[in-house]
C-alpha positions as CSV (number, residue, x, y, z in Angstrom):
1,M,-15.4,-10.6,22.9
2,K,-14.7,-7.4,20.9
3,K,-12.6,-6.1,23.7
4,I,-10.5,-9.3,23.7
5,I,-10.1,-9.2,20.0
6,G,-9.0,-5.6,20.2
7,L,-6.4,-6.4,22.8
8,V,-5.0,-9.3,20.7
9,A,-4.9,-7.1,17.7
10,L,-2.9,-4.4,19.5
11,S,-0.5,-7.0,20.8
12,L,0.0,-8.5,17.3
13,L,0.7,-5.0,15.9
14,S,3.5,-4.3,18.4
15,L,7.1,-4.9,17.2
16,S,10.3,-5.6,18.9
17,V,12.5,-2.6,19.1
18,E,15.6,-4.7,19.0
19,A,15.6,-5.6,15.3
20,K,14.4,-3.8,12.3
21,V,12.1,-5.0,9.6
22,M,13.0,-3.6,6.2
23,R,11.1,-3.6,2.9
24,V,12.7,-3.9,-0.6
25,N,10.6,-3.4,-3.7
26,N,12.0,-2.3,-7.1
27,T,8.6,-1.8,-8.7
28,P,8.3,1.9,-9.9
29,N,6.2,4.2,-7.7
30,I,6.2,1.8,-4.7
31,D,7.8,3.5,-1.7
32,A,9.0,0.5,0.3
33,G,12.0,2.2,1.8
34,Y,14.5,0.4,-0.4
35,S,14.4,-0.4,-4.1
36,S,17.8,-2.1,-4.0
37,L,18.6,-5.3,-2.0
38,E,22.3,-4.3,-1.9
39,N,21.5,-1.0,-0.2
40,A,19.2,-2.7,2.3
41,L,21.9,-5.2,3.2
42,L,24.4,-2.3,3.7
43,D,22.0,-0.6,6.1
44,A,20.9,-3.8,7.9
45,A,22.3,-4.7,11.3
46,S,22.7,-8.2,12.8
47,G,19.3,-9.8,13.4
48,D,17.4,-7.6,11.0
49,T,14.7,-9.0,8.7
50,I,14.4,-7.9,5.0
51,Y,11.2,-8.5,3.2
52,L,12.0,-8.9,-0.5
53,E,8.7,-8.1,-2.2
54,A,7.2,-9.5,-5.4
55,S,8.3,-7.7,-8.6
56,S,8.3,-8.3,-12.3
57,Q,12.0,-7.2,-12.3
58,A,15.0,-9.2,-11.0
59,Y,16.8,-7.8,-7.9
60,G,20.5,-7.1,-8.2
61,S,23.0,-5.0,-10.4
62,R,24.0,-6.3,-13.8
63,D,26.0,-5.5,-16.9
64,A,25.1,-6.4,-20.4
65,Y,25.9,-10.1,-19.8
66,S,25.1,-11.1,-16.3
67,F,24.1,-10.1,-12.8
68,D,26.6,-9.3,-10.1
69,D,27.0,-11.7,-7.2
70,I,25.4,-10.7,-3.9
71,E,27.5,-11.3,-0.8
72,I,25.7,-11.4,2.6
73,V,28.1,-10.5,5.4
74,K,25.7,-10.1,8.3
75,P,23.4,-12.5,10.1
76,V,20.1,-11.3,8.6
77,T,16.8,-12.9,7.6
78,I,15.5,-12.4,4.0
79,I,11.9,-13.4,3.3
80,G,10.4,-13.6,-0.1
81,P,6.8,-14.3,-1.1
82,G,7.4,-17.8,-2.6
83,F,7.5,-19.1,-6.1
84,L,5.3,-20.6,-8.8
85,L,2.5,-18.4,-7.4
86,A,0.5,-18.1,-10.6
87,E,1.1,-21.7,-11.6
88,N,-0.2,-23.0,-8.3
89,R,-2.9,-20.3,-8.0
90,V,-1.5,-19.2,-4.7
91,T,-2.5,-15.6,-5.0
92,G,-5.2,-13.8,-6.9
93,Y,-3.0,-10.9,-8.1
94,A,0.5,-12.5,-8.5
95,P,2.6,-9.4,-9.5
96,G,5.6,-11.7,-9.8
97,E,8.0,-13.3,-7.4
98,A,11.2,-12.1,-5.7
99,F,14.0,-13.3,-8.0
100,I,17.6,-12.5,-7.3
101,G,19.5,-12.3,-10.6
102,G,23.0,-13.1,-9.4
103,E,24.6,-15.9,-7.4
104,V,24.1,-15.4,-3.6
105,K,27.1,-16.0,-1.3
106,L,26.5,-16.4,2.4
107,L,29.7,-15.2,4.1
108,A,28.2,-14.6,7.6
109,E,27.0,-17.1,10.1
110,N,23.3,-17.6,10.9
111,V,21.9,-16.2,7.7
112,H,18.3,-17.3,7.0
113,I,16.7,-17.1,3.5
114,S,13.2,-18.2,2.5
115,G,10.7,-17.7,-0.2
116,I,13.2,-16.4,-2.8
117,I,14.1,-17.6,-6.3
118,L,17.8,-17.9,-6.9
119,P,20.0,-19.0,-9.8
120,K,22.7,-20.3,-7.5
121,L,23.7,-20.3,-3.8
122,E,27.0,-20.7,-2.1
123,I,27.2,-21.4,1.7
124,E,30.5,-20.5,3.3
125,A,29.6,-20.1,7.0
126,N,27.9,-22.1,9.7
127,G,24.3,-21.8,10.8
128,A,22.8,-21.0,7.5
129,M,19.1,-21.9,7.1
130,I,17.8,-22.1,3.5
131,S,14.1,-22.9,3.4
132,R,11.2,-22.8,0.9
133,C,13.3,-21.3,-1.9
134,Q,13.5,-22.2,-5.5
135,I,17.0,-22.6,-6.9
136,L,17.2,-22.8,-10.7
137,A,20.6,-23.9,-11.9
138,G,19.7,-26.5,-14.5
139,S,22.2,-29.3,-14.8
140,S,24.9,-27.4,-12.8
141,D,25.4,-26.9,-9.1
142,A,22.5,-25.1,-7.5
143,I,23.8,-25.1,-3.9
144,K,27.5,-25.3,-3.0
145,V,28.6,-25.8,0.6
146,A,32.2,-24.9,1.5
147,S,34.5,-27.5,3.2
148,N,34.8,-25.4,6.4
149,V,31.0,-25.5,7.1
150,N,30.0,-27.5,10.1
151,G,26.3,-27.2,10.5
152,C,23.6,-25.7,8.2
153,S,20.1,-26.6,7.0
154,I,18.5,-26.9,3.6
155,Q,14.8,-27.6,4.0
156,Q,11.6,-27.5,1.9
157,C,13.3,-26.1,-1.2
158,F,12.6,-26.8,-4.9
159,V,16.1,-27.3,-6.2
160,V,16.8,-27.7,-9.9
161,G,20.5,-28.6,-10.0
162,N,23.0,-30.3,-7.7
163,I,23.5,-29.8,-3.9
164,E,27.3,-30.3,-3.6
165,G,29.8,-30.1,-0.8
166,R,33.3,-28.8,-1.7
167,G,35.6,-30.9,0.4
168,Y,33.1,-32.8,2.5
169,P,31.4,-30.3,4.8
170,Q,29.8,-31.8,7.9
171,N,26.5,-31.8,9.8
172,V,24.4,-30.5,6.9
173,F,20.7,-31.2,7.3
174,I,19.0,-31.7,3.9
175,S,15.3,-32.4,4.5
176,N,11.9,-32.3,2.7
177,N,13.2,-30.9,-0.6
178,I,12.4,-31.6,-4.2
179,I,15.8,-32.0,-5.7
180,C,16.1,-32.3,-9.5
181,G,19.8,-33.2,-9.3
182,N,22.4,-35.0,-7.1
183,V,23.4,-34.6,-3.5
184,A,27.1,-35.3,-3.3
185,Q,30.3,-34.9,-1.3
186,F,29.0,-34.6,2.3
187,E,30.2,-36.1,5.6
188,R,28.2,-37.0,8.7
189,C,25.1,-35.4,7.3
190,R,21.4,-36.3,7.4
191,I,19.5,-36.5,4.1
192,E,15.8,-37.1,5.0
193,H,12.4,-37.0,3.4
194,N,13.5,-35.7,0.0
195,T,12.1,-36.5,-3.4
196,F,14.7,-36.7,-6.1
197,G,13.0,-35.4,-9.2
198,K,14.0,-35.1,-12.9
199,Y,15.6,-32.3,-14.9
200,S,17.7,-33.8,-17.7
201,R,17.9,-37.0,-15.7
202,Y,16.8,-38.2,-12.2
203,G,18.8,-37.1,-9.2
204,T,20.4,-39.3,-6.6
205,V,23.0,-39.4,-3.9
206,K,26.7,-40.1,-4.2
207,G,30.1,-39.4,-2.6
208,L,28.8,-39.6,1.0
209,K,30.8,-40.4,4.1
210,F,29.1,-41.6,7.3
211,C,25.8,-40.0,6.3
212,T,22.2,-41.1,7.2
213,V,19.9,-41.3,4.2
214,V,16.4,-42.0,5.4
215,E,12.8,-42.1,3.9
216,N,13.7,-40.4,0.6
217,V,12.2,-41.2,-2.8
218,M,14.5,-41.6,-5.8
219,Y,14.5,-43.3,-9.1
220,E,17.8,-45.1,-8.4
221,Q,19.6,-45.3,-5.1
222,G,23.1,-43.9,-5.5
223,K,25.9,-46.5,-5.2
224,T,29.0,-44.4,-5.9
225,Q,31.1,-44.0,-2.8
226,T,28.3,-44.4,-0.3
227,N,29.2,-47.6,1.4
228,T,30.0,-45.9,4.7
229,S,26.5,-44.4,4.9
230,A,23.3,-45.8,6.3
231,F,20.3,-46.1,3.9
232,I,17.0,-46.5,5.9
233,N,13.5,-47.0,4.4
234,N,14.1,-45.3,1.1
235,Y,12.0,-45.9,-2.0
236,S,13.9,-46.6,-5.2
237,G,12.3,-47.0,-8.6
238,D,10.1,-45.3,-11.1
239,F,7.8,-43.2,-8.9
240,S,6.4,-41.0,-11.7
241,Q,3.3,-43.2,-12.0
242,Y,2.4,-42.3,-8.5
243,M,2.7,-38.6,-8.8
244,E,-0.4,-36.4,-8.9
245,G,0.8,-34.7,-12.0
246,S,3.1,-35.6,-14.9
247,E,5.2,-32.4,-15.2
248,F,8.4,-32.4,-13.2
249,S,8.7,-28.6,-13.3
250,L,5.7,-28.0,-11.0
251,D,6.3,-28.7,-7.3
252,S,2.7,-29.5,-6.5
253,N,2.8,-32.5,-8.9
254,Y,5.3,-34.3,-6.6
255,R,2.6,-35.2,-4.1
256,F,1.9,-38.9,-4.3
257,K,-1.5,-40.4,-4.8
258,S,-3.1,-41.7,-1.6
259,D,-3.4,-45.3,-2.9
260,S,0.3,-45.5,-4.0
261,P,2.8,-47.6,-2.0
262,I,4.8,-44.5,-1.3
263,A,2.0,-42.6,0.4
264,M,1.9,-44.6,3.6
265,S,5.3,-46.3,3.8
266,A,7.1,-43.9,6.2
267,S,7.9,-45.0,9.8
268,D,5.2,-42.7,11.1
269,G,2.6,-44.1,8.7
270,G,2.7,-41.1,6.4
271,A,4.4,-40.5,3.0
272,L,8.0,-41.0,2.0
273,G,9.7,-38.1,0.3
274,A,9.3,-34.3,0.5
275,F,5.7,-34.2,1.5
276,G,6.1,-36.5,4.5
277,G,7.7,-36.3,8.0
278,V,7.3,-33.7,10.7
279,N,8.3,-30.8,8.4
280,P,6.6,-31.5,5.1
281,Y,7.3,-29.6,1.9
282,I,5.1,-26.5,1.4
283,V,3.8,-25.9,-2.2
284,S,5.2,-22.7,-3.7
285,G,7.4,-22.1,-0.7
286,L,4.8,-20.1,1.1
287,P,6.1,-18.6,4.3
288,S,4.5,-19.3,7.7
289,I,3.6,-15.6,7.9
290,P,0.2,-14.6,6.4
291,V,0.0,-14.7,2.7
292,V,-2.3,-12.2,1.1
293,Y,-4.3,-13.9,-1.7
294,N,-6.1,-10.8,-2.9
295,V,-6.9,-7.2,-2.2
296,S,-10.1,-6.0,-3.8
297,A,-11.0,-2.3,-3.9
298,P,-12.2,0.3,-6.4
299,T,-9.4,1.9,-8.5
300,S,-11.3,5.2,-8.7
301,V,-12.9,6.5,-5.6
302,N,-14.2,9.8,-4.2
303,L,-14.7,11.2,-0.8
304,L,-18.4,10.8,-0.8
305,Q,-18.4,7.1,-1.8
306,G,-15.5,6.1,0.4
307,M,-13.2,3.1,-0.3
308,P,-14.5,-0.4,0.7
309,V,-11.6,-2.9,0.9
310,A,-11.8,-6.7,0.9
311,V,-8.8,-8.7,1.9
312,T,-8.4,-12.5,1.5
313,Y,-5.6,-14.5,3.0
314,N,-4.4,-17.9,1.6
315,L,-5.1,-20.4,4.4
316,S,-2.7,-23.0,3.0
317,A,-0.8,-25.7,4.8
318,A,1.8,-23.1,5.6
319,L,-0.6,-21.2,7.9
320,D,-2.8,-22.3,10.8
321,S,-6.3,-21.4,9.7
322,S,-7.5,-21.0,13.2
323,E,-4.9,-18.4,14.1
324,L,-5.9,-14.7,14.2
325,I,-4.6,-12.5,11.4
326,V,-4.7,-8.8,12.1
327,T,-4.6,-6.4,9.2
328,E,-3.2,-2.9,8.9
329,Y,-3.2,-0.5,6.0
330,F,-1.7,2.8,5.0
331,F,-1.5,5.1,2.0
332,D,1.6,5.9,-0.1
333,K,4.6,6.1,2.3
334,D,5.2,3.3,4.8
335,P,4.9,4.5,8.4
336,G,6.6,1.4,9.7
337,Y,5.3,-2.0,10.8
338,G,2.6,-1.7,13.4
339,K,2.1,2.0,12.7
340,G,-0.5,1.8,10.0
341,L,-4.3,2.1,10.3
342,L,-6.1,-0.9,11.8
343,G,-8.2,-2.8,9.3
344,G,-9.2,-5.4,11.9
345,P,-8.9,-9.1,12.4
346,A,-9.6,-11.5,9.6
347,K,-12.2,-14.2,10.2
348,D,-11.6,-17.5,8.3
349,G,-9.0,-15.6,6.2
350,K,-11.4,-12.9,5.1
351,L,-11.8,-9.2,6.1
352,K,-13.8,-6.2,4.9
353,F,-13.3,-2.7,6.0
354,D,-13.8,0.9,4.9
355,A,-10.4,2.6,4.4
356,D,-10.1,6.0,6.1
357,M,-9.1,8.5,3.4
358,S,-9.3,11.6,5.5
359,G,-6.2,13.8,4.9
360,L,-5.6,12.4,1.4
361,S,-5.4,14.9,-1.4
362,V,-7.1,14.5,-4.8
363,G,-4.9,12.5,-7.1
364,F,-3.0,9.3,-7.6
365,H,-2.3,7.2,-4.5
366,T,-1.4,3.7,-3.4
367,L,-3.2,1.6,-0.8
368,N,-0.9,-0.8,1.0
369,V,-2.2,-3.8,3.0
370,R,-0.5,-6.3,5.2
371,G,-1.4,-8.7,8.0
372,R,0.3,-10.3,11.0
373,N,0.1,-13.5,13.0
374,S,2.3,-14.9,15.7
375,E,5.0,-15.8,13.1
376,G,5.3,-12.2,11.8
377,W,4.1,-9.8,9.1
378,S,3.0,-10.7,5.6
379,H,4.5,-9.1,2.6
380,T,2.9,-5.7,1.8
381,V,0.5,-5.7,-1.1
382,S,0.2,-2.4,-3.0
383,Y,-2.9,-1.3,-4.8
384,P,-3.0,1.9,-7.0
385,F,-6.1,4.1,-7.2
386,V,-7.2,7.6,-8.1
387,L,-9.1,9.8,-5.6
388,F,-11.6,12.3,-7.0
389,E,-13.4,15.0,-5.1
390,K,-17.2,15.3,-4.6
391,V,-18.4,13.0,-7.3
392,S,-21.5,10.8,-7.1
393,E,-21.4,7.2,-8.2
394,I,-18.6,6.9,-10.8
395,V,-19.7,5.2,-14.0
396,G,-16.5,5.7,-16.0
397,T,-13.5,7.7,-16.6
398,E,-11.5,9.2,-19.5
399,Y,-7.9,10.1,-19.8
400,F,-5.8,12.2,-22.2
401,Y,-2.2,13.5,-22.5
402,N,-1.2,17.1,-22.2
403,E,-3.8,19.4,-23.8
404,D,-7.4,18.9,-22.8
405,P,-9.5,17.9,-25.8
406,G,-12.7,18.7,-24.0
407,E,-15.1,16.7,-21.8
408,G,-16.0,13.4,-23.4
409,K,-13.3,13.6,-26.0
410,G,-10.6,11.7,-24.2
411,I,-10.1,7.9,-24.1
412,F,-13.1,6.6,-22.2
413,I,-13.2,3.6,-20.0
414,K,-16.7,2.5,-19.0
415,S,-16.0,0.6,-15.8
416,M,-13.5,1.7,-13.3
417,V,-14.0,-1.2,-10.8
418,L,-11.3,-3.6,-9.7
419,D,-8.5,-4.0,-12.3
420,S,-9.9,-1.9,-15.2
421,L,-7.7,1.1,-14.5
422,R,-4.6,-1.0,-14.3
423,K,-5.4,-2.8,-17.5
424,N,-6.3,0.3,-19.5
425,I,-4.2,3.1,-18.1
426,T,-0.7,2.0,-17.5
427,L,0.9,4.6,-15.3
428,K,4.2,2.6,-15.2
429,K,4.5,2.4,-19.0
430,P,2.4,5.1,-20.7
431,D,1.8,4.7,-24.4
432,V,4.1,7.4,-25.9
433,S,3.8,6.4,-29.5
434,S,2.3,9.7,-30.5
435,L,4.5,11.9,-28.2
436,R,7.8,13.5,-28.6
437,P,10.5,12.9,-26.0
438,G,10.2,15.3,-23.1
439,Y,7.9,16.2,-20.3
440,H,4.2,15.4,-20.4
441,T,1.1,15.1,-18.3
442,L,-1.4,12.2,-17.9
443,N,-4.8,13.6,-17.1
444,I,-7.9,11.6,-15.8
445,R,-11.4,12.7,-14.9
446,A,-14.5,10.7,-13.8
447,L,-18.1,10.7,-15.1
448,D,-20.8,10.2,-12.5
449,N,-24.3,8.8,-12.9
450,A,-25.7,12.3,-13.2
451,N,-23.6,12.7,-16.4
452,K,-21.3,15.3,-14.7
453,W,-17.6,15.3,-15.0
454,S,-15.2,15.6,-12.1
455,E,-12.2,18.0,-12.0
456,V,-9.1,16.7,-13.9
457,V,-6.6,14.7,-11.8
458,T,-3.1,15.2,-13.3
459,T,0.3,13.4,-12.9
460,P,3.4,14.4,-14.9
461,F,5.6,11.8,-16.6
462,V,8.9,11.8,-18.5
463,Y,9.7,10.3,-21.8
464,M,13.5,10.1,-22.5
465,E,15.6,8.7,-25.3
466,L,19.1,7.9,-24.1
467,P,22.4,8.4,-25.8
468,A,23.8,5.1,-24.6
469,K,22.4,1.8,-23.4
470,V,21.6,1.6,-19.7
471,T,20.7,-1.3,-17.4
472,S,18.9,0.5,-14.6
473,A,17.6,3.9,-13.7
474,E,16.2,6.0,-10.8
475,Y,15.0,9.5,-10.1
476,Y,15.0,11.9,-7.1
477,F,14.2,15.5,-6.3
478,D,16.7,18.1,-5.1
479,E,18.9,16.2,-2.6
480,D,20.6,13.0,-3.6
481,P,19.4,10.1,-1.3
482,G,22.3,7.9,-2.4
483,V,22.6,5.3,-5.2
484,G,19.8,2.7,-5.0
485,N,17.6,4.7,-2.6
486,A,15.8,6.8,-5.2
487,N,12.6,6.0,-7.1
488,T,13.1,3.1,-9.4
489,V,12.4,3.6,-13.1
490,N,11.6,0.8,-15.6
491,V,14.2,0.6,-18.4
492,A,12.6,-0.3,-21.7
493,E,13.8,-3.3,-23.7
494,G,17.1,-2.3,-25.4
495,G,18.0,0.1,-22.6
496,L,17.7,3.2,-24.8
497,R,14.4,4.7,-23.5
498,L,12.9,5.7,-20.2
499,T,9.2,6.4,-19.7
500,F,7.9,6.9,-16.1
501,P,5.4,8.9,-14.1
502,V,6.8,11.3,-11.6
503,D,5.5,10.7,-8.1
504,L,5.0,14.1,-6.4
505,S,3.5,12.8,-3.2
506,G,5.0,14.6,-0.2
507,L,6.7,17.3,-2.3
508,A,6.2,20.8,-1.1
509,I,4.7,23.4,-3.5
510,G,7.5,25.5,-5.0
511,K,10.7,25.2,-7.0
512,H,12.5,21.9,-7.3
513,T,14.9,20.0,-9.6
514,L,14.2,16.5,-10.9
515,Y,17.3,14.4,-11.4
516,V,17.4,11.1,-13.4
517,R,20.3,8.8,-12.8
518,T,21.3,5.7,-14.9
519,L,23.6,2.8,-14.7
520,D,25.5,1.9,-17.9
521,E,26.8,-1.5,-19.0
522,E,30.2,-0.8,-17.4
523,K,28.5,-0.4,-14.0
524,K,29.0,3.4,-13.9
525,W,26.3,5.7,-12.7
526,H,25.6,8.9,-14.6
527,I,23.3,11.9,-14.0
528,E,21.2,11.6,-17.2
529,E,19.2,14.7,-16.7
530,G,18.6,17.6,-14.3
531,A,15.3,19.4,-14.9
532,P,14.2,22.5,-12.9
533,F,10.5,22.9,-12.3
534,E,7.9,24.5,-10.1
535,Y,5.3,22.4,-8.4
536,L,2.0,24.1,-8.4
537,G,0.0,21.5,-6.4
538,K,-2.6,18.9,-7.3
539,G,-0.1,17.2,-9.7
540,S,0.5,20.3,-11.8
541,V,4.0,21.1,-12.8
542,K,5.6,24.0,-14.7
543,W,8.9,23.0,-16.2
544,S,11.3,25.9,-16.1
545,M,13.6,25.3,-19.0
546,P,13.1,22.0,-20.8
547,I,15.8,21.2,-23.4
548,A,16.8,18.6,-26.0
549,I,20.2,17.8,-27.3
550,S,21.1,16.4,-30.7
551,P,22.9,14.6,-32.1
552,N,23.6,12.4,-29.2
553,P,26.2,10.8,-29.4
554,A,27.9,13.8,-30.9
555,K,31.1,13.9,-33.0
556,Y,32.3,17.5,-33.3
557,S,29.3,19.7,-32.3
558,F,25.8,19.5,-30.9
559,T,22.8,21.7,-30.6
560,V,20.7,22.6,-27.6
561,E,17.0,23.1,-28.5
562,F,14.6,24.7,-26.1
563,A,11.3,23.0,-25.9
564,E,9.6,26.3,-25.3
565,K,10.4,29.8,-26.4
566,I,12.6,31.0,-23.5
567,S,12.1,34.8,-24.0
568,D,10.1,37.3,-26.0
569,Q,13.3,39.1,-26.7
570,D,15.1,38.7,-30.1
571,S,18.2,37.3,-28.5
572,V,18.8,35.6,-25.2
573,V,22.2,34.7,-23.6
574,V,22.6,31.3,-21.9
575,G,25.6,29.8,-20.2
576,V,26.7,26.4,-21.3
577,S,29.4,24.2,-19.8
578,L,30.5,20.6,-19.9
579,V,31.1,18.5,-16.7
580,T,33.4,15.5,-16.7
581,P,32.5,12.2,-15.0
582,S,34.9,13.2,-12.1
583,G,32.8,16.4,-11.5
584,K,35.2,18.9,-13.1
585,E,33.4,21.7,-14.9
586,L,35.1,22.7,-18.1
587,D,35.1,26.3,-19.5
588,K,31.7,27.9,-19.3
589,V,30.8,29.9,-22.5
590,D,27.9,32.3,-23.1
591,Y,25.9,31.7,-26.2
592,V,23.2,33.7,-27.9
593,V,20.0,31.8,-28.5
594,S,18.9,32.1,-32.1
595,N,15.6,30.6,-33.3
596,N,15.4,28.8,-29.9
597,V,18.6,26.9,-30.6
598,V,22.3,27.2,-29.8
599,T,25.2,25.2,-31.4
600,I,28.2,24.1,-29.3
601,S,31.5,22.9,-30.7
602,V,33.2,19.9,-28.9
603,S,36.0,19.4,-31.4
604,N,38.6,20.0,-28.6
605,N,37.0,17.6,-26.2
606,T,38.0,13.9,-25.9
607,S,35.5,11.1,-26.5
608,G,33.5,10.1,-23.4
609,S,30.5,10.9,-21.3
610,Y,29.8,14.5,-20.1
611,L,27.0,16.4,-18.4
612,V,25.9,19.5,-20.2
613,N,24.8,22.4,-18.0
614,V,22.6,25.1,-19.5
615,K,22.0,28.1,-17.3
616,K,19.6,31.0,-17.7
617,G,19.2,33.1,-14.5
618,D,18.5,30.8,-11.6
619,A,17.4,27.9,-13.8
620,V,19.9,25.2,-14.7
621,S,19.0,22.3,-17.0
622,Q,21.2,19.3,-17.4
623,K,21.5,16.6,-20.0
624,R,24.1,13.8,-20.5
625,L,26.1,14.0,-23.7
626,I,28.2,11.3,-25.3
627,I,31.1,12.4,-27.5
628,K,32.1,9.6,-29.8
629,R,34.5,9.7,-32.7
């Protein structure tokens, strides 16, 4: 039996070489391959699949007022994790959903989208399949279908807003949706097994030509311009009394009570509406691929204890509970689907295994877990942890910033099991209230049951105050990977501050430069900072020439202050130049550093954004400067 399971596992972990599977995750410090959906779409080829992973941030570029539209011009499949995950208790971790901030326009044929939250959708080509999505447009049009469309499908979606044709598109199949709005302006279409819910008012159908409207549930059957259409076995009336819950905003409430007249009135003896028929609505839009309910593992481990991992899958109606799910895992960088370490097959949706940490260095890491069945791969769930070396049973940890206050004098956390590290030490948003802007280190050490402390594990992080409001940011080392392909940085509310840990995994020991890039409200990218440093290993970094600029914005002059004394000599000469947004370097001038400060006049420069280069020897530090008069 074990041999058979092993063969099945290997077969499930094999992938077709014909089409790529791509991951997109804009959560900081998650190396998914792409942090931008737009860049993944640029690199995708026809037939590729893009997994848009759960995040607390919306996907898409934006200015101060709204998100940009996203145009899909290739036949690709985009799969999200679903919606209302926390409300329906679908997952035990629920880091968020996959929400696209701007309107999505399907300009290519045969685009498939599922499990995504959208504000609006426009279908302009044939063969589109929209399934298990949540579209939130309020009282306006949620889905618009162009007049030239002849054949597309909208199934198992939770639509708040109207589904409307523009000039009577044909052969549109609208099935098993919850629609809090109207379906209007279609010709020769089939509207089947939908439940028309309520937003500001109940939805209905109108403006239909030669359509078939069958086994739907609606408060009032539409009578406006529908006389050429066939209405078959629909329920019309106040159905709210038969719903399992009273709130119209939660999709699971739209199930009908088993003793209601709606529950057994369909032609097959089942329910009318979204939850009936051969393709019933799936709560939360869960995909037919495996859904990871929870990953449980210690958040601080050591090489002696090992790392026990427990994975639980959600065996919902979207997933055949008897089907084998094979789990793979990997640390930090994604090796590709089917190329991770084999965790084993899940029995009844549950699996336990000991993760192989051989080859991992001491420090901060991310455990990534995903499963596969015959339908495909689950989304990848990422779990951060800290690896210590040669520590007995860990009873607690303490952390501190920058200088070591001494063992037992940091901020102590008694338990480091499960989520305590993530709740108490926020690597994504460190508490910087007591720190000056600049470069810092977060340090953690563990206490064992013999009252002995481990070595300190260190990660650097950056705290920046910005001269102008930004909408998004990212960082990279040395070579530019291209806009959108670098490490995503959370932008604090107000867009005038960045605070982020620097992920050094995979970086060679030696000299490097950290670059931080930001997107302003006019959708222009800027190098915000270039900081040379030397990586010493084990998370330890020596910044070569950290600088601060003030005032910023500047009017006629500004000062460069060196965070550390740059020389023991009485006077040191540094070269300073300004670079325009087009890349033109203006006159370079040598300045004598006095009291660790130099003052530069910009009275002859026009208002705008510049990059200040400060050079001493081989070290070049860069900061963005705004001149504003």
